[in-house]
DRENDO-1510 file (C-alpha; in Angstrom, 1 decimal, always signed):
<recs>
REC; n; res; u; v; w
REC; 1; MET; +34.7; -153.5; +192.6 .
REC; 2; VAL; +33.6; -154.0; +196.2 .
REC; 3; GLU; +34.4; -157.5; +197.4 .
REC; 4; MET; +30.9; -158.3; +198.5 .
REC; 5; MET; +29.5; -157.2; +195.1 .
REC; 6; TYR; +32.1; -159.4; +193.4 .
REC; 7; TYR; +31.0; -162.5; +195.3 .
REC; 8; LEU; +27.3; -161.6; +194.8 .
REC; 9; LEU; +27.8; -161.5; +191.0 .
REC; 10; LEU; +29.7; -164.8; +191.2 .
REC; 11; TYR; +26.7; -166.3; +193.1 .
REC; 12; VAL; +24.2; -165.0; +190.6 .
REC; 13; THR; +26.3; -166.4; +187.7 .
REC; 14; GLY; +26.3; -169.8; +189.3 .
REC; 15; LEU; +22.6; -169.5; +190.1 .
REC; 16; GLY; +21.7; -168.8; +186.4 .
REC; 17; THR; +23.6; -171.9; +185.4 .
REC; 18; LEU; +21.9; -174.0; +188.0 .
REC; 19; ILE; +18.5; -172.8; +186.9 .
REC; 20; THR; +19.3; -173.9; +183.4 .
REC; 21; PHE; +20.4; -177.3; +184.7 .
REC; 22; ILE; +17.2; -178.1; +186.6 .
REC; 23; SER; +14.8; -176.7; +183.9 .
REC; 24; SER; +12.7; -178.9; +181.7 .
REC; 25; HIS; +10.9; -175.9; +180.1 .
REC; 26; TRP; +12.5; -173.7; +177.5 .
REC; 27; LEU; +11.3; -170.5; +179.1 .
REC; 28; MET; +13.0; -171.3; +182.4 .
REC; 29; ALA; +16.2; -172.5; +180.6 .
REC; 30; TRP; +16.2; -169.2; +178.7 .
REC; 31; ALA; +15.8; -167.2; +181.9 .
REC; 32; GLY; +18.7; -169.0; +183.5 .
REC; 33; LEU; +20.9; -168.3; +180.5 .
REC; 34; GLU; +20.0; -164.6; +180.7 .
REC; 35; ILE; +20.6; -164.4; +184.4 .
REC; 36; ASN; +24.0; -166.0; +183.9 .
REC; 37; THR; +24.9; -163.6; +181.1 .
REC; 38; MET; +23.8; -160.4; +182.9 .
REC; 39; ALA; +25.7; -161.4; +186.0 .
REC; 40; ILE; +29.1; -162.0; +184.3 .
REC; 41; ILE; +29.1; -158.7; +182.3 .
REC; 42; PRO; +30.0; -156.5; +185.3 .
REC; 43; LEU; +32.8; -159.0; +186.1 .
REC; 44; MET; +34.2; -158.5; +182.6 .
REC; 45; ALA; +34.0; -154.7; +182.9 .
REC; 46; LYS; +35.3; -154.3; +186.5 .
REC; 47; ASN; +38.8; -153.1; +185.5 .
REC; 48; HIS; +37.4; -149.9; +184.0 .
REC; 49; HIS; +39.7; -150.3; +181.0 .
REC; 50; PRO; +38.7; -149.6; +177.3 .
REC; 51; ARG; +39.6; -153.2; +176.4 .
REC; 52; ALA; +37.5; -154.6; +179.2 .
REC; 53; SER; +34.5; -152.4; +178.3 .
REC; 54; GLU; +34.9; -153.5; +174.6 .
REC; 55; ALA; +35.0; -157.2; +175.6 .
REC; 56; ALA; +31.9; -156.8; +177.8 .
REC; 57; THR; +30.0; -155.1; +175.0 .
REC; 58; LYS; +31.0; -157.8; +172.5 .
REC; 59; TYR; +30.0; -160.5; +174.8 .
REC; 60; PHE; +26.6; -158.9; +175.6 .
REC; 61; LEU; +25.8; -158.4; +171.9 .
REC; 62; THR; +26.8; -161.9; +170.9 .
REC; 63; GLN; +24.9; -163.5; +173.8 .
REC; 64; ALA; +21.8; -161.4; +173.2 .
REC; 65; PHE; +21.9; -162.4; +169.5 .
REC; 66; ALA; +22.2; -166.1; +170.4 .
REC; 67; SER; +19.4; -165.8; +173.0 .
REC; 68; SER; +17.1; -164.1; +170.5 .
REC; 69; ILE; +17.6; -167.0; +168.1 .
REC; 70; LEU; +17.0; -169.5; +170.8 .
REC; 71; PHE; +13.8; -167.8; +172.0 .
REC; 72; LEU; +12.5; -167.4; +168.4 .
REC; 73; ALA; +13.1; -171.1; +167.7 .
REC; 74; THR; +11.4; -172.2; +170.9 .
REC; 75; ILE; +8.4; -170.0; +170.2 .
REC; 76; PHE; +8.1; -171.3; +166.6 .
REC; 77; ASN; +8.3; -174.9; +167.9 .
REC; 78; GLY; +5.8; -174.2; +170.7 .
REC; 79; SER; +3.3; -172.5; +168.4 .
REC; 80; THR; +3.5; -175.3; +165.9 .
REC; 81; TRP; +3.3; -178.4; +168.2 .
REC; 82; ASP; +2.2; -176.8; +171.4 .
REC; 83; LYS; +5.2; -178.4; +173.2 .
REC; 84; TRP; +7.6; -176.3; +175.4 .
REC; 85; ASP; +9.6; -179.1; +177.0 .
REC; 86; ILE; +13.3; -179.1; +176.2 .
REC; 87; ALA; +13.2; -182.8; +175.2 .
REC; 88; HIS; +10.5; -182.2; +172.6 .
REC; 89; ILE; +11.7; -180.3; +169.5 .
REC; 90; GLU; +9.8; -181.4; +166.5 .
REC; 91; THR; +10.2; -178.6; +163.9 .
REC; 92; PRO; +13.3; -179.0; +161.7 .
REC; 93; ALA; +13.8; -175.3; +161.5 .
REC; 94; SER; +13.7; -175.1; +165.3 .
REC; 95; ILE; +16.2; -177.9; +165.7 .
REC; 96; VAL; +18.7; -176.1; +163.4 .
REC; 97; LEU; +18.2; -172.7; +165.0 .
REC; 98; ILE; +18.5; -174.0; +168.5 .
REC; 99; THR; +21.7; -175.9; +167.6 .
REC; 100; LEU; +23.2; -172.8; +166.0 .
REC; 101; ALA; +22.2; -170.6; +169.0 .
REC; 102; LEU; +23.9; -173.0; +171.4 .
REC; 103; SER; +26.9; -173.1; +169.1 .
REC; 104; ILE; +27.2; -169.3; +169.3 .
REC; 105; LYS; +27.1; -169.5; +173.1 .
REC; 106; LEU; +29.8; -172.2; +173.1 .
REC; 107; GLY; +31.9; -170.3; +170.6 .
REC; 108; MET; +31.9; -172.9; +167.9 .
REC; 109; VAL; +33.2; -172.3; +164.3 .
REC; 110; PRO; +32.1; -170.4; +162.2 .
REC; 111; LEU; +30.4; -168.5; +165.0 .
REC; 112; HIS; +33.5; -168.3; +167.2 .
REC; 113; PHE; +35.0; -164.8; +166.4 .
REC; 114; TRP; +33.7; -163.2; +169.6 .
REC; 115; LEU; +35.5; -165.7; +172.0 .
REC; 116; PRO; +39.2; -164.8; +171.4 .
REC; 117; GLU; +38.5; -161.1; +171.3 .
REC; 118; VAL; +36.5; -161.2; +174.5 .
REC; 119; MET; +39.0; -163.4; +176.2 .
REC; 120; GLN; +41.8; -161.0; +175.3 .
REC; 121; GLY; +40.1; -158.0; +176.9 .
REC; 122; ILE; +39.3; -159.5; +180.3 .
REC; 123; ASP; +41.5; -160.6; +183.2 .
REC; 124; LEU; +42.6; -164.1; +183.8 .
REC; 125; THR; +40.1; -164.8; +186.6 .
REC; 126; THR; +37.1; -163.8; +184.5 .
REC; 127; GLY; +38.7; -165.6; +181.5 .
REC; 128; LEU; +38.8; -168.8; +183.6 .
REC; 129; ILE; +35.0; -168.4; +184.3 .
REC; 130; LEU; +34.3; -167.8; +180.6 .
REC; 131; ALA; +36.3; -170.8; +179.4 .
REC; 132; THR; +34.9; -173.2; +182.0 .
REC; 133; TRP; +31.7; -172.4; +183.9 .
REC; 134; GLN; +30.1; -170.5; +181.0 .
REC; 135; LYS; +30.2; -173.6; +178.9 .
REC; 136; LEU; +28.1; -175.7; +181.2 .
REC; 137; ALA; +24.7; -174.3; +180.7 .
REC; 138; PRO; +24.7; -174.3; +176.8 .
REC; 139; PHE; +26.3; -177.8; +176.9 .
REC; 140; ALA; +23.7; -179.1; +179.2 .
REC; 141; LEU; +20.9; -177.9; +176.8 .
REC; 142; LEU; +22.8; -179.4; +173.9 .
REC; 143; LEU; +22.9; -182.8; +175.7 .
REC; 144; GLN; +19.1; -182.7; +176.2 .
REC; 145; ILE; +18.4; -182.2; +172.5 .
REC; 146; THR; +20.9; -184.5; +171.0 .
REC; 147; HIS; +18.3; -187.2; +170.2 .
REC; 148; ASN; +16.5; -184.6; +168.0 .
REC; 149; THR; +19.5; -182.8; +166.5 .
REC; 150; TYR; +20.8; -183.7; +163.1 .
REC; 151; PRO; +24.0; -185.7; +163.6 .
REC; 152; ALA; +25.6; -184.4; +160.4 .
REC; 153; LEU; +25.2; -180.8; +161.7 .
REC; 154; LEU; +26.9; -181.6; +165.0 .
REC; 155; VAL; +29.8; -183.5; +163.3 .
REC; 156; MET; +30.3; -180.7; +160.8 .
REC; 157; LEU; +30.4; -178.0; +163.6 .
REC; 158; GLY; +32.8; -180.1; +165.6 .
REC; 159; LEU; +35.2; -180.9; +162.8 .
REC; 160; THR; +35.3; -177.3; +161.6 .
REC; 161; SER; +35.9; -176.1; +165.1 .
REC; 162; ALA; +38.7; -178.5; +165.8 .
REC; 163; TRP; +40.5; -177.7; +162.5 .
REC; 164; ALA; +39.9; -173.9; +162.4 .
REC; 165; ALA; +41.0; -173.4; +166.1 .
REC; 166; SER; +44.1; -175.5; +165.5 .
REC; 167; TRP; +45.1; -173.4; +162.5 .
REC; 168; ALA; +44.2; -170.1; +164.2 .
REC; 169; GLY; +46.3; -170.8; +167.2 .
REC; 170; LEU; +49.5; -171.1; +165.2 .
REC; 171; ASN; +50.5; -167.4; +164.9 .
REC; 172; GLN; +49.2; -166.3; +168.3 .
REC; 173; THR; +51.4; -164.7; +170.9 .
REC; 174; GLN; +48.7; -163.7; +173.4 .
REC; 175; LEU; +48.2; -166.5; +175.9 .
REC; 176; ARG; +44.5; -165.8; +176.5 .
REC; 177; LYS; +43.8; -166.1; +172.8 .
REC; 178; ILE; +45.7; -169.4; +172.7 .
REC; 179; LEU; +43.6; -170.8; +175.5 .
REC; 180; ALA; +40.5; -169.4; +173.8 .
REC; 181; TYR; +41.3; -171.4; +170.6 .
REC; 182; SER; +42.2; -174.4; +172.8 .
REC; 183; SER; +38.7; -174.1; +174.2 .
REC; 184; ILE; +37.1; -174.0; +170.7 .
REC; 185; ALA; +39.2; -177.1; +169.6 .
REC; 186; HIS; +38.3; -179.1; +172.7 .
REC; 187; LEU; +34.6; -178.3; +172.5 .
REC; 188; GLY; +34.8; -179.4; +168.8 .
REC; 189; TRP; +35.9; -182.8; +169.9 .
REC; 190; MET; +33.0; -183.0; +172.3 .
REC; 191; LEU; +30.5; -181.9; +169.7 .
REC; 192; VAL; +31.5; -184.7; +167.4 .
REC; 193; ILE; +30.9; -187.4; +170.0 .
REC; 194; VAL; +27.9; -185.9; +171.9 .
REC; 195; GLN; +25.4; -187.5; +169.6 .
REC; 196; CYS; +26.9; -191.0; +169.8 .
REC; 197; ALA; +27.9; -191.2; +173.5 .
REC; 198; PRO; +26.8; -188.3; +175.8 .
REC; 199; GLU; +28.6; -189.9; +178.8 .
REC; 200; VAL; +31.9; -189.7; +176.8 .
REC; 201; ALA; +31.2; -186.0; +176.0 .
REC; 202; ILE; +30.6; -185.3; +179.7 .
REC; 203; PHE; +33.8; -187.1; +180.7 .
REC; 204; ALA; +35.7; -185.1; +178.1 .
REC; 205; LEU; +34.2; -181.8; +179.5 .
REC; 206; VAL; +35.2; -182.7; +183.0 .
REC; 207; ILE; +38.8; -183.4; +181.9 .
REC; 208; TYR; +38.9; -180.2; +179.8 .
REC; 209; ILE; +37.7; -178.0; +182.8 .
REC; 210; LEU; +40.3; -179.5; +185.1 .
REC; 211; MET; +43.2; -178.9; +182.7 .
REC; 212; THR; +42.0; -175.4; +181.7 .
REC; 213; THR; +41.6; -174.4; +185.3 .
REC; 214; ALA; +45.1; -175.5; +186.1 .
REC; 215; ALA; +46.4; -173.6; +183.1 .
REC; 216; PHE; +44.7; -170.3; +184.0 .
REC; 217; LEU; +45.7; -170.5; +187.7 .
REC; 218; THR; +49.3; -171.0; +186.6 .
REC; 219; LEU; +49.2; -168.0; +184.3 .
REC; 220; LYS; +47.7; -166.0; +187.1 .
REC; 221; GLU; +50.5; -167.1; +189.5 .
REC; 222; THR; +53.1; -165.8; +187.0 .
REC; 223; SER; +51.0; -162.8; +185.9 .
REC; 224; ALA; +51.7; -163.7; +182.3 .
REC; 225; THR; +49.3; -162.7; +179.5 .
REC; 226; LYS; +51.6; -162.8; +176.5 .
REC; 227; MET; +54.5; -164.9; +175.3 .
REC; 228; SER; +57.3; -162.4; +176.1 .
REC; 229; VAL; +56.3; -162.2; +179.8 .
REC; 230; PHE; +55.7; -166.0; +179.9 .
REC; 231; THR; +59.2; -166.8; +178.7 .
REC; 232; LEU; +60.9; -164.4; +181.1 .
REC; 233; ALA; +59.1; -166.0; +184.1 .
REC; 234; TRP; +61.4; -169.0; +183.9 .
REC; 235; SER; +64.2; -167.2; +185.6 .
REC; 236; LYS; +61.9; -166.2; +188.5 .
REC; 237; THR; +59.7; -169.3; +189.0 .
REC; 238; PRO; +61.3; -172.3; +187.3 .
REC; 239; VAL; +59.2; -174.9; +189.1 .
REC; 240; THR; +56.0; -173.2; +188.2 .
REC; 241; MET; +57.0; -172.9; +184.5 .
REC; 242; ILE; +57.9; -176.6; +184.4 .
REC; 243; MET; +54.5; -177.4; +185.8 .
REC; 244; MET; +52.9; -175.1; +183.2 .
REC; 245; SER; +54.8; -176.9; +180.4 .
REC; 246; LEU; +53.4; -180.2; +181.6 .
REC; 247; ILE; +49.9; -178.8; +181.7 .
REC; 248; LEU; +50.3; -177.7; +178.1 .
REC; 249; LEU; +51.4; -181.2; +177.1 .
REC; 250; SER; +48.3; -182.5; +178.9 .
REC; 251; LEU; +46.1; -180.1; +176.9 .
REC; 252; VAL; +47.5; -181.3; +173.7 .
REC; 253; GLY; +46.8; -184.9; +174.7 .
REC; 254; ILE; +50.2; -186.5; +174.9 .
REC; 255; PRO; +50.6; -189.6; +177.1 .
REC; 256; PRO; +51.1; -190.2; +180.0 .
REC; 257; PHE; +49.2; -187.0; +180.9 .
REC; 258; LEU; +45.5; -186.7; +181.7 .
REC; 259; GLY; +44.6; -185.0; +178.5 .
REC; 260; PHE; +45.5; -188.2; +176.6 .
REC; 261; SER; +42.4; -189.9; +178.1 .
REC; 262; LEU; +40.1; -187.2; +176.7 .
REC; 263; LYS; +41.1; -187.8; +173.1 .
REC; 264; LEU; +41.6; -191.6; +173.5 .
REC; 265; VAL; +38.0; -192.2; +174.7 .
REC; 266; ILE; +36.6; -190.0; +171.9 .
REC; 267; LEU; +38.6; -191.7; +169.2 .
REC; 268; GLU; +37.8; -195.1; +170.6 .
REC; 269; GLU; +34.0; -194.4; +170.7 .
REC; 270; LEU; +34.1; -193.0; +167.1 .
REC; 271; SER; +35.8; -196.1; +165.9 .
REC; 272; LYS; +33.1; -198.2; +167.6 .
REC; 273; GLN; +30.5; -196.3; +165.8 .
REC; 274; ASP; +32.3; -196.8; +162.5 .
REC; 275; LEU; +32.9; -193.1; +162.1 .
REC; 276; HIS; +36.5; -193.6; +161.0 .
REC; 277; GLY; +36.5; -190.4; +158.8 .
REC; 278; PRO; +35.7; -187.9; +161.6 .
REC; 279; ALA; +38.1; -189.8; +164.0 .
REC; 280; THR; +40.9; -189.5; +161.4 .
REC; 281; MET; +40.3; -185.8; +160.9 .
REC; 282; LEU; +40.2; -185.1; +164.6 .
REC; 283; ALA; +43.5; -186.9; +165.1 .
REC; 284; MET; +45.1; -184.9; +162.3 .
REC; 285; SER; +43.8; -181.6; +163.8 .
REC; 286; SER; +45.5; -182.5; +167.1 .
REC; 287; LEU; +48.8; -182.7; +165.3 .
REC; 288; ILE; +48.4; -179.0; +164.3 .
REC; 289; SER; +47.6; -178.1; +167.9 .
REC; 290; LEU; +50.7; -180.0; +168.9 .
REC; 291; TYR; +52.9; -177.4; +167.1 .
REC; 292; PHE; +51.8; -174.3; +169.0 .
REC; 293; TYR; +51.7; -176.1; +172.4 .
REC; 294; MET; +55.2; -177.4; +171.8 .
REC; 295; ARG; +56.3; -173.9; +170.7 .
REC; 296; LEU; +55.1; -172.5; +174.1 .
REC; 297; CYS; +57.0; -175.3; +175.9 .
REC; 298; TYR; +60.1; -174.5; +173.9 .
REC; 299; PHE; +59.9; -170.8; +174.7 .
REC; 300; THR; +59.2; -171.5; +178.3 .
REC; 301; ILE; +62.0; -173.8; +179.4 .
REC; 302; ILE; +64.6; -173.8; +176.6 .
REC; 303; SER; +64.9; -170.3; +175.3 .
REC; 304; LEU; +64.5; -166.8; +176.7 .
REC; 305; PHE; +62.5; -164.1; +174.9 .
REC; 306; PRO; +64.7; -161.1; +174.0 .
REC; 307; GLY; +63.9; -158.3; +176.4 .
REC; 308; THR; +65.4; -155.1; +177.8 .
REC; 309; SER; +66.2; -154.0; +181.3 .
REC; 310; MET; +63.6; -151.3; +181.0 .
REC; 311; SER; +60.8; -153.8; +181.5 .
REC; 312; LYS; +58.8; -153.6; +184.7 .
REC; 313; THR; +59.6; -156.2; +187.4 .
REC; 314; SER; +56.6; -158.4; +188.2 .
REC; 315; TRP; +58.1; -160.6; +190.9 .
REC; 316; ARG; +56.7; -158.6; +193.8 .
REC; 317; ARG; +52.9; -158.9; +194.0 .
REC; 318; LYS; +50.6; -157.5; +196.6 .
REC; 319; LYS; +48.3; -160.5; +196.7 .
REC; 320; LYS; +49.2; -164.1; +196.1 .
REC; 321; GLN; +46.7; -166.9; +195.3 .
REC; 322; ASP; +46.2; -170.1; +197.2 .
REC; 323; LYS; +49.1; -172.4; +196.4 .
REC; 324; ILE; +47.3; -175.5; +197.6 .
REC; 325; THR; +44.5; -175.1; +195.0 .
REC; 326; LEU; +47.0; -174.5; +192.2 .
REC; 327; ALA; +49.2; -177.5; +193.2 .
REC; 328; THR; +46.2; -179.8; +193.5 .
REC; 329; LEU; +44.7; -178.9; +190.1 .
REC; 330; ALA; +48.0; -178.9; +188.3 .
REC; 331; THR; +49.0; -182.3; +189.8 .
REC; 332; ALA; +45.5; -183.7; +188.9 .
REC; 333; SER; +45.7; -182.5; +185.3 .
REC; 334; ILE; +49.2; -184.1; +184.9 .
REC; 335; ILE; +49.2; -187.5; +186.6 .
REC; 336; LEU; +45.6; -188.6; +187.0 .
REC; 337; LEU; +45.6; -190.7; +183.8 .
REC; 338; PRO; +45.4; -194.0; +185.6 .
REC; 339; LEU; +42.2; -192.9; +187.4 .
REC; 340; SER; +40.5; -191.7; +184.2 .
REC; 341; PRO; +38.7; -195.2; +183.6 .
REC; 342; PHE; +37.3; -194.9; +187.1 .
REC; 343; VAL; +36.0; -191.4; +186.4 .
REC; 344; ALA; +34.5; -192.5; +183.1 .
REC; 345; ALA; +32.8; -195.4; +184.7 .
REC; 346; LEU; +31.4; -193.2; +187.5 .
REC; 347; ILE; +29.9; -190.7; +184.9 .
REC; 348; HIS; +28.4; -193.6; +183.0 .
REC; 349; TYR; +26.8; -195.0; +186.2 .
REC; 350; LEU; +25.4; -191.6; +187.1 .
REC; 351; ILE; +23.9; -191.0; +183.7 .
</recs>
């Protein structure tokens, strides 16, 4: 792909998300989602590989299906109540359909099957965009309709996402699929709390994007997409692999890393709202996630994956990424736990 076209598609992807952000009308929000979707599909298929083409096709069909449901629900609500504002959803059927459509776009269980398969077929850079930036527009729409959405529906979707993603990640050896299930689990935590405290959900989303970006950039630095390559990278870049292990521990939410603040504030807010059952179930699901994250850390710095001398050497690359960006994001995702109260207070003030 020509470099100018690549950056143009990135610009249009960001433009579609910004259109959704500033929209108060369902038609403009839907147009922003469609612009965003159509711009990222060429980025997914740019490698001219059958897996990339398959991933782009799956993503297009899934997003088109979700957009159709969203458009149908808004038309039904507008024809019934003559209201097209995002904040005014009065019809119960429209509320349920819009919530399900946004859940499909976010990759929530039981509508999540497309996300790991699409993530597996694309490169790490596009996977980073899919796991972070592509979550912003649907999440922004979900925040605007939380006062109309049924709380039980959001809690059910969030809990099933956290539990199912934790179990599904246990037997995975493909790193992109593991990060895809990590995305589903983290979004499940946010979905449970978004009805009670939107500012806490936004804070958790910021922390999640920071940690996930650091993880993807570290994988890109080592050119690792599966566990066998990931474990062999220790002998070539031990400092990078130690940093990756710490990022994984931050993703699982172990103190004193930054990811601990994400789960701490959510569990604290659920306890304040007397939602002790969902808080307990979320905490138990994180114990399952702890297993496969610790397994990755074990394979990374303690043991070596059995390999042969016939494997292709990957330590000489034609183009290296910016080390300053990688070091900054990795450091922030590991040691910024003391600053998390300041970030949470800033988000609460802005909202």
